[in-house]
C-alpha positions as CSV (number, residue, x, y, z in Angstrom):
1,M,22.2,-14.9,10.9
2,A,21.1,-12.8,7.8
3,L,18.0,-15.0,7.2
4,S,17.1,-14.5,10.9
5,T,17.4,-10.7,10.4
6,A,15.5,-10.8,7.2
7,A,12.8,-12.7,9.0
8,A,12.6,-10.2,11.9
9,L,12.4,-7.3,9.6
10,A,9.6,-9.0,7.5
11,K,7.6,-9.6,10.8
12,L,8.1,-6.1,11.9
13,F,6.8,-4.7,8.6
14,G,4.0,-7.0,8.7
15,Q,2.9,-5.9,12.2
16,Y,3.2,-2.3,11.2
17,L,1.2,-2.7,8.1
18,L,-1.7,-4.3,10.0
19,Q,-1.8,-1.4,12.4
20,P,-5.4,0.7,11.8
21,I,-3.9,3.9,10.0
22,P,-1.1,2.2,7.8
23,F,-3.7,-0.6,6.8
24,T,-6.2,2.1,5.9
25,L,-3.9,4.0,3.9
26,T,-2.1,1.0,2.2
27,F,-5.2,-1.2,1.5
28,L,-8.6,0.6,2.0
29,L,-7.4,3.9,0.2
30,P,-6.6,2.1,-3.0
31,L,-9.9,0.2,-2.9
32,L,-12.0,3.2,-2.2
33,F,-10.5,5.1,-5.1
34,R,-11.0,2.1,-7.3
35,L,-14.6,2.1,-6.7
36,I,-14.9,5.8,-7.0
37,A,-12.6,6.8,-9.6
38,R,-10.2,4.2,-11.1
39,K,-8.6,6.7,-13.3
40,Y,-7.0,8.3,-10.2
41,I,-6.2,5.2,-8.3
42,W,-2.3,5.9,-8.7
43,L,-2.8,9.3,-6.8
44,T,-3.2,7.1,-3.6
45,L,0.7,6.7,-3.6
46,P,1.5,10.4,-3.2
47,L,-1.5,11.0,-0.8
48,T,-0.2,8.0,1.4
49,A,3.3,9.2,1.3
50,L,2.2,12.9,2.5
51,A,0.0,11.5,5.3
52,E,2.9,9.1,6.5
53,V,5.3,12.2,6.8
54,L,2.6,14.3,8.4
55,L,1.5,11.5,10.9
56,N,5.2,10.5,11.8
57,W,6.9,13.9,11.5
58,D,8.7,13.4,14.9
59,S,10.4,10.2,13.7
60,F,11.3,12.2,10.6
61,C,13.0,14.8,12.4
62,Y,14.5,12.7,15.3
63,Y,17.9,11.8,13.9
64,E,18.1,8.5,15.4
65,A,14.7,7.3,14.1
66,R,14.7,8.9,10.9
67,S,16.3,6.0,8.9
68,L,13.7,3.5,10.5
69,A,10.8,5.7,9.7
70,L,11.9,6.2,6.1
71,L,12.5,2.4,5.7
72,F,8.9,1.8,7.1
73,T,7.3,4.4,4.8
74,L,9.3,3.3,1.6
75,T,8.4,-0.3,2.4
76,Q,4.7,0.5,3.0
77,L,4.7,2.5,-0.5
78,A,6.4,-0.5,-2.2
79,A,3.5,-2.7,-0.8
80,M,0.9,-0.2,-1.8
81,A,2.2,0.2,-5.4
82,V,2.2,-3.8,-5.5
83,F,-1.4,-3.8,-4.2
84,V,-2.4,-1.0,-6.7
85,W,-0.8,-2.8,-9.6
86,I,-2.8,-5.9,-8.8
87,L,-6.1,-4.0,-8.8
88,Q,-5.2,-2.3,-12.0
89,A,-4.4,-5.6,-13.6
90,A,-7.6,-7.1,-12.3
91,A,-9.7,-4.4,-13.7
92,K,-7.9,-5.0,-17.2
93,T,-8.5,-8.6,-17.4
94,P,-11.5,-9.5,-19.4
95,G,-14.1,-11.5,-17.7
96,K,-16.2,-14.1,-19.4
97,R,-18.9,-12.9,-21.6
98,P,-22.4,-14.2,-20.9
99,V,-23.9,-16.6,-23.6
100,S,-26.8,-15.1,-25.2
101,H,-29.5,-17.6,-25.9
102,R,-31.3,-17.2,-28.9
103,G,-34.8,-19.3,-29.2
């Protein structure tokens, strides 16, 4: 029973993250910040939290949907934090240096 509930929640979170606006905020915004200003990539987390609250204001204000909206937003931010952490780790790993040929 608990496994099927966890699988259903994981499927719901996956479907939510693949919608256009959450996908853009979760994955494309950090990539854009990484290309433009790597130093400020962690600012994407509070920007996304603010955007989610503004976009889902009705869900946060309605007492029956508040907990579900909060759960989805926190899950999105957790997935985004992992993605940003992976981007930061990929930027810090040293690549192979080219071999210089001296004639």
